[in-house]
N, CA, C, O and the ligand as a Tripos MOL2 file, in Angstrom:
@<TRIPOS>MOLECULE
protein
  237   235    60     0     0
PROTEIN
NO_CHARGES

@<TRIPOS>ATOM
      1 N         -17.4660   25.5340   27.1990 N.3       1 MET1
      2 CA        -17.6610   24.3280   27.9830 C.3       1 MET1
      3 C         -18.4440   23.2980   27.1770 C.2       1 MET1
      4 O         -17.8940   22.2890   26.7370 O.2       1 MET1
      5 N         -19.7150   23.5620   26.9930 N.am      2 ASP2
      6 CA        -20.5630   22.6300   26.2440 C.3       2 ASP2
      7 C         -20.5940   23.0660   24.7880 C.2       2 ASP2
      8 O         -21.4160   23.8960   24.3990 O.2       2 ASP2
      9 N         -19.6940   22.5040   23.9810 N.am      3 GLN3
     10 CA        -19.5650   22.9700   22.6020 C.3       3 GLN3
     11 C         -20.1400   21.9810   21.6060 C.2       3 GLN3
     12 O         -19.8940   22.0970   20.4050 O.2       3 GLN3
     13 N         -20.8990   21.0160   22.0850 N.am      4 GLN4
     14 CA        -21.4980   20.0670   21.1630 C.3       4 GLN4
     15 C         -22.6600   20.7410   20.4390 C.2       4 GLN4
     16 O         -23.5780   21.2570   21.0750 O.2       4 GLN4
     17 N         -22.6160   20.7330   19.1170 N.am      5 PRO5
     18 CA        -23.6330   21.4550   18.3300 C.3       5 PRO5
     19 C         -24.9440   20.7000   18.1900 C.2       5 PRO5
     20 O         -25.8140   21.1150   17.4240 O.2       5 PRO5
     21 N         -25.1020   19.6110   18.9050 N.am      6 GLU6
     22 CA        -26.3080   18.8090   18.7390 C.3       6 GLU6
     23 C         -27.4940   19.4360   19.4490 C.2       6 GLU6
     24 O         -27.3710   19.9170   20.5760 O.2       6 GLU6
     25 N         -28.6520   19.4300   18.7800 N.am      7 PRO7
     26 CA        -29.8660   19.9660   19.4130 C.3       7 PRO7
     27 C         -30.1620   19.3040   20.7440 C.2       7 PRO7
     28 O         -30.6330   19.9500   21.6800 O.2       7 PRO7
     29 N         -29.8820   18.0120   20.8210 N.am      8 LEU8
     30 CA        -30.1500   17.3000   22.0680 C.3       8 LEU8
     31 C         -29.3430   17.9090   23.2140 C.2       8 LEU8
     32 O         -29.8270   18.0110   24.3410 O.2       8 LEU8
     33 N         -28.1210   18.3080   22.9150 N.am      9 ALA9
     34 CA        -27.2800   18.9150   23.9500 C.3       9 ALA9
     35 C         -27.9290   20.2130   24.4510 C.2       9 ALA9
     36 O         -27.9060   20.5160   25.6440 O.2       9 ALA9
     37 N         -28.5050   20.9630   23.5160 N.am     10 ASP10
     38 CA        -29.1840   22.1930   23.9190 C.3      10 ASP10
     39 C         -30.3650   21.8880   24.8250 C.2      10 ASP10
     40 O         -30.5940   22.5610   25.8300 O.2      10 ASP10
     41 N         -31.1060   20.8570   24.4470 N.am     11 ARG11
     42 CA        -32.2610   20.4890   25.2730 C.3      11 ARG11
     43 C         -31.8110   20.0790   26.6610 C.2      11 ARG11
     44 O         -32.4370   20.4410   27.6580 O.2      11 ARG11
     45 N         -30.7360   19.3290   26.7240 N.am     12 VAL12
     46 CA        -30.2310   18.9100   28.0220 C.3      12 VAL12
     47 C         -29.7760   20.1180   28.8180 C.2      12 VAL12
     48 O         -30.0270   20.2100   30.0200 O.2      12 VAL12
     49 N         -29.1110   21.0380   28.1500 N.am     13 SER13
     50 CA        -28.6680   22.2440   28.8450 C.3      13 SER13
     51 C         -29.8550   23.0060   29.4130 C.2      13 SER13
     52 O         -29.7990   23.5070   30.5360 O.2      13 SER13
     53 N         -30.9240   23.0910   28.6380 N.am     14 ASP14
     54 CA        -32.1260   23.7720   29.1250 C.3      14 ASP14
     55 C         -32.6840   23.0630   30.3530 C.2      14 ASP14
     56 O         -33.0720   23.6980   31.3340 O.2      14 ASP14
     57 N         -32.7150   21.7450   30.2780 N.am     15 ALA15
     58 CA        -33.2380   20.9750   31.4040 C.3      15 ALA15
     59 C         -32.3840   21.1850   32.6350 C.2      15 ALA15
     60 O         -32.9030   21.3570   33.7380 O.2      15 ALA15
     61 N         -31.0790   21.1730   32.4490 N.am     16 VAL16
     62 CA        -30.1820   21.4020   33.5720 C.3      16 VAL16
     63 C         -30.3800   22.8070   34.1170 C.2      16 VAL16
     64 O         -30.3930   23.0220   35.3290 O.2      16 VAL16
     65 N         -30.5330   23.7560   33.2090 N.am     17 ALA17
     66 CA        -30.7370   25.1410   33.6360 C.3      17 ALA17
     67 C         -31.9760   25.2440   34.5160 C.2      17 ALA17
     68 O         -31.9810   25.9590   35.5180 O.2      17 ALA17
     69 N         -33.0260   24.5220   34.1320 N.am     18 LEU18
     70 CA        -34.2400   24.5390   34.9400 C.3      18 LEU18
     71 C         -33.9820   23.9270   36.3060 C.2      18 LEU18
     72 O         -34.4460   24.4270   37.3310 O.2      18 LEU18
     73 N         -33.2400   22.8470   36.2960 N.am     19 LEU19
     74 CA        -32.9900   22.1480   37.5550 C.3      19 LEU19
     75 C         -32.1880   23.0050   38.5270 C.2      19 LEU19
     76 O         -32.4430   22.9860   39.7310 O.2      19 LEU19
     77 N         -31.2330   23.7470   38.0120 N.am     20 VAL20
     78 CA        -30.3980   24.5580   38.8920 C.3      20 VAL20
     79 C         -30.9900   25.9450   39.0970 C.2      20 VAL20
     80 O         -30.4070   26.7750   39.7930 O.2      20 VAL20
     81 N         -32.1470   26.1970   38.4910 N.am     21 GLY21
     82 CA        -32.7950   27.4750   38.7210 C.3      21 GLY21
     83 C         -32.1600   28.6200   37.9630 C.2      21 GLY21
     84 O         -32.1130   29.7460   38.4570 O.2      21 GLY21
     85 N         -31.6770   28.3440   36.7810 N.am     22 LYS22
     86 CA        -31.0510   29.3970   35.9840 C.3      22 LYS22
     87 C         -32.1150   30.1370   35.1800 C.2      22 LYS22
     88 O         -32.9570   29.5220   34.5260 O.2      22 LYS22
     89 N         -32.0660   31.4470   35.2370 N.am     23 HIS23
     90 CA        -33.0910   32.2280   34.5690 C.3      23 HIS23
     91 C         -32.4950   33.4530   33.8980 C.2      23 HIS23
     92 O         -31.4670   33.9800   34.3240 O.2      23 HIS23
     93 N         -33.1550   33.8880   32.8540 N.am     24 THR24
     94 CA        -32.8440   35.1800   32.2810 C.3      24 THR24
     95 C         -34.1310   35.9900   32.2490 C.2      24 THR24
     96 O         -35.1310   35.5630   31.6730 O.2      24 THR24
     97 N         -34.0950   37.1510   32.8660 N.am     25 VAL25
     98 CA        -35.2690   38.0140   32.8830 C.3      25 VAL25
     99 C         -34.9820   39.2390   32.0400 C.2      25 VAL25
    100 O         -33.9650   39.9090   32.2160 O.2      25 VAL25
    101 N         -35.8940   39.5210   31.1190 N.am     26 ARG26
    102 CA        -35.7000   40.6750   30.2410 C.3      26 ARG26
    103 C         -36.7050   41.7670   30.5750 C.2      26 ARG26
    104 O         -37.8400   41.5010   30.9700 O.2      26 ARG26
    105 N         -36.2540   42.9960   30.4020 N.am     27 CYS27
    106 CA        -37.1410   44.1310   30.5770 C.3      27 CYS27
    107 C         -38.2180   44.0970   29.4970 C.2      27 CYS27
    108 O         -37.9050   43.8830   28.3260 O.2      27 CYS27
    109 N         -39.4850   44.3040   29.8700 N.am     28 PRO28
    110 CA        -40.5830   44.2280   28.9100 C.3      28 PRO28
    111 C         -40.7160   45.4630   28.0270 C.2      28 PRO28
    112 O         -41.4880   45.4480   27.0690 O.2      28 PRO28
    113 N         -39.9890   46.5220   28.3260 N.am     29 GLN29
    114 CA        -40.1250   47.7420   27.5510 C.3      29 GLN29
    115 C         -39.5670   47.5660   26.1440 C.2      29 GLN29
    116 O         -38.4610   47.0540   25.9750 O.2      29 GLN29
    117 N         -40.3310   47.9900   25.1240 N.am     30 PRO30
    118 CA        -39.8500   47.8800   23.7430 C.3      30 PRO30
    119 C         -38.5470   48.6470   23.5590 C.2      30 PRO30
    120 O         -38.4250   49.7930   23.9910 O.2      30 PRO30
    121 N         -37.5880   48.0140   22.9230 N.am     31 GLY31
    122 CA        -36.3310   48.6750   22.6350 C.3      31 GLY31
    123 C         -35.3420   48.6410   23.7750 C.2      31 GLY31
    124 O         -34.1820   49.0170   23.6020 O.2      31 GLY31
    125 N         -35.7820   48.1960   24.9440 N.am     32 CYS32
    126 CA        -34.8670   48.1200   26.0760 C.3      32 CYS32
    127 C         -34.1610   46.7720   26.0530 C.2      32 CYS32
    128 O         -34.7930   45.7240   25.9210 O.2      32 CYS32
    129 N         -32.8610   46.8160   26.1810 N.am     33 ARG33
    130 CA        -32.0920   45.5760   26.0600 C.3      33 ARG33
    131 C         -31.5920   45.0840   27.4090 C.2      33 ARG33
    132 O         -30.7370   44.2010   27.4850 O.2      33 ARG33
    133 N         -32.1210   45.6520   28.4420 N.am     34 VAL34
    134 CA        -31.7080   45.2220   29.7700 C.3      34 VAL34
    135 C         -32.1960   43.8030   30.0460 C.2      34 VAL34
    136 O         -33.3650   43.4800   29.8370 O.2      34 VAL34
    137 N         -31.2890   42.9740   30.5130 N.am     35 SER35
    138 CA        -31.6930   41.6500   30.9460 C.3      35 SER35
    139 C         -30.8230   41.2480   32.1290 C.2      35 SER35
    140 O         -29.6840   41.6950   32.2640 O.2      35 SER35
    141 N         -31.3720   40.4150   32.9620 N.am     36 VAL36
    142 CA        -30.6420   39.9450   34.1310 C.3      36 VAL36
    143 C         -30.6160   38.4230   34.1020 C.2      36 VAL36
    144 O         -31.6510   37.7710   33.9680 O.2      36 VAL36
    145 N         -29.4440   37.8830   34.2260 N.am     37 ARG37
    146 CA        -29.3080   36.4260   34.2120 C.3      37 ARG37
    147 C         -28.8150   35.9870   35.5860 C.2      37 ARG37
    148 O         -27.8870   36.5730   36.1440 O.2      37 ARG37
    149 N         -29.4260   34.9880   36.1000 N.am     38 TYR38
    150 CA        -29.0090   34.5120   37.4170 C.3      38 TYR38
    151 C         -29.2870   33.0260   37.5530 C.2      38 TYR38
    152 O         -30.0490   32.4440   36.7800 O.2      38 TYR38
    153 N         -28.6670   32.4380   38.5310 N.am     39 ARG39
    154 CA        -28.9530   31.0370   38.8070 C.3      39 ARG39
    155 C         -28.5480   30.7380   40.2500 C.2      39 ARG39
    156 O         -27.6650   31.3750   40.8240 O.2      39 ARG39
    157 N         -29.2150   29.7670   40.7920 N.am     40 ALA40
    158 CA        -28.8750   29.2790   42.1210 C.3      40 ALA40
    159 C         -28.8140   30.4070   43.1400 C.2      40 ALA40
    160 O         -27.8930   30.4840   43.9520 O.2      40 ALA40
    161 N         -29.8080   31.2740   43.0800 N.am     41 VAL41
    162 CA        -29.8760   32.3390   44.0680 C.3      41 VAL41
    163 C         -31.0420   32.0560   45.0110 C.2      41 VAL41
    164 O         -31.8890   31.2090   44.7290 O.2      41 VAL41
    165 N         -31.0750   32.7600   46.1110 N.am     42 THR42
    166 CA        -32.1850   32.5920   47.0400 C.3      42 THR42
    167 C         -33.4500   33.1810   46.4290 C.2      42 THR42
    168 O         -33.3620   34.0480   45.5580 O.2      42 THR42
    169 N         -34.6240   32.7310   46.8660 N.am     43 PRO43
    170 CA        -35.8790   33.2760   46.3500 C.3      43 PRO43
    171 C         -35.9470   34.7950   46.4930 C.2      43 PRO43
    172 O         -36.4330   35.4830   45.5950 O.2      43 PRO43
    173 N         -35.4710   35.3100   47.6000 N.am     44 ASP44
    174 CA        -35.4950   36.7580   47.7980 C.3      44 ASP44
    175 C         -34.6250   37.4690   46.7670 C.2      44 ASP44
    176 O         -35.0160   38.4890   46.2000 O.2      44 ASP44
    177 N         -33.4500   36.9150   46.5370 N.am     45 GLU45
    178 CA        -32.5500   37.5340   45.5680 C.3      45 GLU45
    179 C         -33.1300   37.4200   44.1630 C.2      45 GLU45
    180 O         -33.0220   38.3520   43.3660 O.2      45 GLU45
    181 N         -33.7380   36.2890   43.8610 N.am     46 ALA46
    182 CA        -34.3480   36.1040   42.5510 C.3      46 ALA46
    183 C         -35.4530   37.1260   42.3350 C.2      46 ALA46
    184 O         -35.5790   37.6950   41.2510 O.2      46 ALA46
    185 N         -36.2440   37.3540   43.3580 N.am     47 LYS47
    186 CA        -37.3330   38.3320   43.2480 C.3      47 LYS47
    187 C         -36.7630   39.7340   43.0420 C.2      47 LYS47
    188 O         -37.2710   40.5040   42.2270 O.2      47 LYS47
    189 N         -35.7180   40.0550   43.7780 N.am     48 ARG48
    190 CA        -35.1100   41.3740   43.6530 C.3      48 ARG48
    191 C         -34.5780   41.5880   42.2370 C.2      48 ARG48
    192 O         -34.7740   42.6490   41.6440 O.2      48 ARG48
    193 N         -33.9040   40.5740   41.7040 N.am     49 LEU49
    194 CA        -33.3430   40.6820   40.3590 C.3      49 LEU49
    195 C         -34.4540   40.7630   39.3140 C.2      49 LEU49
    196 O         -34.3580   41.5180   38.3460 O.2      49 LEU49
    197 N         -35.5090   39.9760   39.5230 N.am     50 THR50
    198 CA        -36.6280   40.0080   38.5930 C.3      50 THR50
    199 C         -37.2930   41.3800   38.5980 C.2      50 THR50
    200 O         -37.6210   41.9240   37.5440 O.2      50 THR50
    201 N         -37.4850   41.9260   39.7810 N.am     51 ASP51
    202 CA        -38.0710   43.2650   39.8820 C.3      51 ASP51
    203 C         -37.2030   44.2840   39.1540 C.2      51 ASP51
    204 O         -37.7040   45.1420   38.4260 O.2      51 ASP51
    205 N         -35.8980   44.1760   39.3630 N.am     52 LEU52
    206 CA        -34.9700   45.1180   38.7560 C.3      52 LEU52
    207 C         -35.0370   45.0240   37.2290 C.2      52 LEU52
    208 O         -34.9850   46.0380   36.5340 O.2      52 LEU52
    209 N         -35.1500   43.8090   36.7230 N.am     53 ALA53
    210 CA        -35.1150   43.6100   35.2680 C.3      53 ALA53
    211 C         -36.4220   44.0310   34.6180 C.2      53 ALA53
    212 O         -36.4260   44.4940   33.4770 O.2      53 ALA53
    213 N         -37.5380   43.8740   35.3340 N.am     54 THR54
    214 CA        -38.8340   44.1080   34.7060 C.3      54 THR54
    215 C         -39.4180   45.4750   35.0330 C.2      54 THR54
    216 O         -40.3840   45.8970   34.3980 O.2      54 THR54
    217 N         -38.8500   46.1760   36.0110 N.am     55 ASP55
    218 CA        -39.3470   47.5040   36.3450 C.3      55 ASP55
    219 C         -38.4620   48.5290   35.6550 C.2      55 ASP55
    220 O         -37.3620   48.8380   36.1130 O.2      55 ASP55
    221 N         -38.9730   49.0510   34.5320 N.am     56 HIS56
    222 CA        -38.1320   49.9120   33.7120 C.3      56 HIS56
    223 C         -37.8040   51.2340   34.3990 C.2      56 HIS56
    224 O         -36.8290   51.8940   34.0400 O.2      56 HIS56
    225 N         -38.5990   51.6170   35.3700 N.am     57 THR57
    226 CA        -38.3290   52.8910   36.0420 C.3      57 THR57
    227 C         -37.1170   52.7960   36.9400 C.2      57 THR57
    228 O         -36.6140   53.8130   37.4180 O.2      57 THR57
    229 N         -36.6400   51.5830   37.1740 N.am     58 ARG58
    230 CA        -35.5200   51.4180   38.1010 C.3      58 ARG58
    231 C         -34.1810   51.1970   37.4170 C.2      58 ARG58
    232 O         -33.1770   50.9100   38.0690 O.2      58 ARG58
    233 N         -34.1780   51.3310   36.1200 N.am     59 HIS59
    234 CA        -32.8840   51.2340   35.4390 C.3      59 HIS59
    235 C         -32.8610   52.1020   34.1800 C.2      59 HIS59
    236 O         -31.8510   52.1440   33.4780 O.2      59 HIS59
    237 ZN        -35.7980   48.5940   30.6440 Zn       60 ZN60
@<TRIPOS>BOND
     1     1     2 1
     2     2     3 1
     3     3     4 2
     4     3     5 am
     5     5     6 1
     6     6     7 1
     7     7     8 2
     8     7     9 am
     9     9    10 1
    10    10    11 1
    11    11    12 2
    12    11    13 am
    13    13    14 1
    14    14    15 1
    15    15    16 2
    16    15    17 am
    17    17    18 1
    18    18    19 1
    19    19    20 2
    20    19    21 am
    21    21    22 1
    22    22    23 1
    23    23    24 2
    24    23    25 am
    25    25    26 1
    26    26    27 1
    27    27    28 2
    28    27    29 am
    29    29    30 1
    30    30    31 1
    31    31    32 2
    32    31    33 am
    33    33    34 1
    34    34    35 1
    35    35    36 2
    36    35    37 am
    37    37    38 1
    38    38    39 1
    39    39    40 2
    40    39    41 am
    41    41    42 1
    42    42    43 1
    43    43    44 2
    44    43    45 am
    45    45    46 1
    46    46    47 1
    47    47    48 2
    48    47    49 am
    49    49    50 1
    50    50    51 1
    51    51    52 2
    52    51    53 am
    53    53    54 1
    54    54    55 1
    55    55    56 2
    56    55    57 am
    57    57    58 1
    58    58    59 1
    59    59    60 2
    60    59    61 am
    61    61    62 1
    62    62    63 1
    63    63    64 2
    64    63    65 am
    65    65    66 1
    66    66    67 1
    67    67    68 2
    68    67    69 am
    69    69    70 1
    70    70    71 1
    71    71    72 2
    72    71    73 am
    73    73    74 1
    74    74    75 1
    75    75    76 2
    76    75    77 am
    77    77    78 1
    78    78    79 1
    79    79    80 2
    80    79    81 am
    81    81    82 1
    82    82    83 1
    83    83    84 2
    84    83    85 am
    85    85    86 1
    86    86    87 1
    87    87    88 2
    88    87    89 am
    89    89    90 1
    90    90    91 1
    91    91    92 2
    92    91    93 am
    93    93    94 1
    94    94    95 1
    95    95    96 2
    96    95    97 am
    97    97    98 1
    98    98    99 1
    99    99   100 2
   100    99   101 am
   101   101   102 1
   102   102   103 1
   103   103   104 2
   104   103   105 am
   105   105   106 1
   106   106   107 1
   107   107   108 2
   108   107   109 am
   109   109   110 1
   110   110   111 1
   111   111   112 2
   112   111   113 am
   113   113   114 1
   114   114   115 1
   115   115   116 2
   116   115   117 am
   117   117   118 1
   118   118   119 1
   119   119   120 2
   120   119   121 am
   121   121   122 1
   122   122   123 1
   123   123   124 2
   124   123   125 am
   125   125   126 1
   126   126   127 1
   127   127   128 2
   128   127   129 am
   129   129   130 1
   130   130   131 1
   131   131   132 2
   132   131   133 am
   133   133   134 1
   134   134   135 1
   135   135   136 2
   136   135   137 am
   137   137   138 1
   138   138   139 1
   139   139   140 2
   140   139   141 am
   141   141   142 1
   142   142   143 1
   143   143   144 2
   144   143   145 am
   145   145   146 1
   146   146   147 1
   147   147   148 2
   148   147   149 am
   149   149   150 1
   150   150   151 1
   151   151   152 2
   152   151   153 am
   153   153   154 1
   154   154   155 1
   155   155   156 2
   156   155   157 am
   157   157   158 1
   158   158   159 1
   159   159   160 2
   160   159   161 am
   161   161   162 1
   162   162   163 1
   163   163   164 2
   164   163   165 am
   165   165   166 1
   166   166   167 1
   167   167   168 2
   168   167   169 am
   169   169   170 1
   170   170   171 1
   171   171   172 2
   172   171   173 am
   173   173   174 1
   174   174   175 1
   175   175   176 2
   176   175   177 am
   177   177   178 1
   178   178   179 1
   179   179   180 2
   180   179   181 am
   181   181   182 1
   182   182   183 1
   183   183   184 2
   184   183   185 am
   185   185   186 1
   186   186   187 1
   187   187   188 2
   188   187   189 am
   189   189   190 1
   190   190   191 1
   191   191   192 2
   192   191   193 am
   193   193   194 1
   194   194   195 1
   195   195   196 2
   196   195   197 am
   197   197   198 1
   198   198   199 1
   199   199   200 2
   200   199   201 am
   201   201   202 1
   202   202   203 1
   203   203   204 2
   204   203   205 am
   205   205   206 1
   206   206   207 1
   207   207   208 2
   208   207   209 am
   209   209   210 1
   210   210   211 1
   211   211   212 2
   212   211   213 am
   213   213   214 1
   214   214   215 1
   215   215   216 2
   216   215   217 am
   217   217   218 1
   218   218   219 1
   219   219   220 2
   220   219   221 am
   221   221   222 1
   222   222   223 1
   223   223   224 2
   224   223   225 am
   225   225   226 1
   226   226   227 1
   227   227   228 2
   228   227   229 am
   229   229   230 1
   230   230   231 1
   231   231   232 2
   232   231   233 am
   233   233   234 1
   234   234   235 1
   235   235   236 2
@<TRIPOS>SUBSTRUCTURE
     1 MET1         2 RESIDUE 1 A MET
     2 ASP2         6 RESIDUE 1 A ASP
     3 GLN3        10 RESIDUE 1 A GLN
     4 GLN4        14 RESIDUE 1 A GLN
     5 PRO5        18 RESIDUE 1 A PRO
     6 GLU6        22 RESIDUE 1 A GLU
     7 PRO7        26 RESIDUE 1 A PRO
     8 LEU8        30 RESIDUE 1 A LEU
     9 ALA9        34 RESIDUE 1 A ALA
    10 ASP10       38 RESIDUE 1 A ASP
    11 ARG11       42 RESIDUE 1 A ARG
    12 VAL12       46 RESIDUE 1 A VAL
    13 SER13       50 RESIDUE 1 A SER
    14 ASP14       54 RESIDUE 1 A ASP
    15 ALA15       58 RESIDUE 1 A ALA
    16 VAL16       62 RESIDUE 1 A VAL
    17 ALA17       66 RESIDUE 1 A ALA
    18 LEU18       70 RESIDUE 1 A LEU
    19 LEU19       74 RESIDUE 1 A LEU
    20 VAL20       78 RESIDUE 1 A VAL
    21 GLY21       82 RESIDUE 1 A GLY
    22 LYS22       86 RESIDUE 1 A LYS
    23 HIS23       90 RESIDUE 1 A HIS
    24 THR24       94 RESIDUE 1 A THR
    25 VAL25       98 RESIDUE 1 A VAL
    26 ARG26      102 RESIDUE 1 A ARG
    27 CYS27      106 RESIDUE 1 A CYS
    28 PRO28      110 RESIDUE 1 A PRO
    29 GLN29      114 RESIDUE 1 A GLN
    30 PRO30      118 RESIDUE 1 A PRO
    31 GLY31      122 RESIDUE 1 A GLY
    32 CYS32      126 RESIDUE 1 A CYS
    33 ARG33      130 RESIDUE 1 A ARG
    34 VAL34      134 RESIDUE 1 A VAL
    35 SER35      138 RESIDUE 1 A SER
    36 VAL36      142 RESIDUE 1 A VAL
    37 ARG37      146 RESIDUE 1 A ARG
    38 TYR38      150 RESIDUE 1 A TYR
    39 ARG39      154 RESIDUE 1 A ARG
    40 ALA40      158 RESIDUE 1 A ALA
    41 VAL41      162 RESIDUE 1 A VAL
    42 THR42      166 RESIDUE 1 A THR
    43 PRO43      170 RESIDUE 1 A PRO
    44 ASP44      174 RESIDUE 1 A ASP
    45 GLU45      178 RESIDUE 1 A GLU
    46 ALA46      182 RESIDUE 1 A ALA
    47 LYS47      186 RESIDUE 1 A LYS
    48 ARG48      190 RESIDUE 1 A ARG
    49 LEU49      194 RESIDUE 1 A LEU
    50 THR50      198 RESIDUE 1 A THR
    51 ASP51      202 RESIDUE 1 A ASP
    52 LEU52      206 RESIDUE 1 A LEU
    53 ALA53      210 RESIDUE 1 A ALA
    54 THR54      214 RESIDUE 1 A THR
    55 ASP55      218 RESIDUE 1 A ASP
    56 HIS56      222 RESIDUE 1 A HIS
    57 THR57      226 RESIDUE 1 A THR
    58 ARG58      230 RESIDUE 1 A ARG
    59 HIS59      234 RESIDUE 1 A HIS
    60 ZN60       237 GROUP 0 **** ****
């Protein structure tokens, strides 16, 4: 979609991502590559996904 290689385009994409509530949550455990990406979800769903991504005992 957004294939413009300009740094400014990346910055704009980041800004848009913030505006639409797009997030990537990574597991804090060393060596664990689990991450959860979401956007435009309800606060409850965001919390659930964040918990899932950051609580290593649950995945
Ligand atoms: Zn993990």
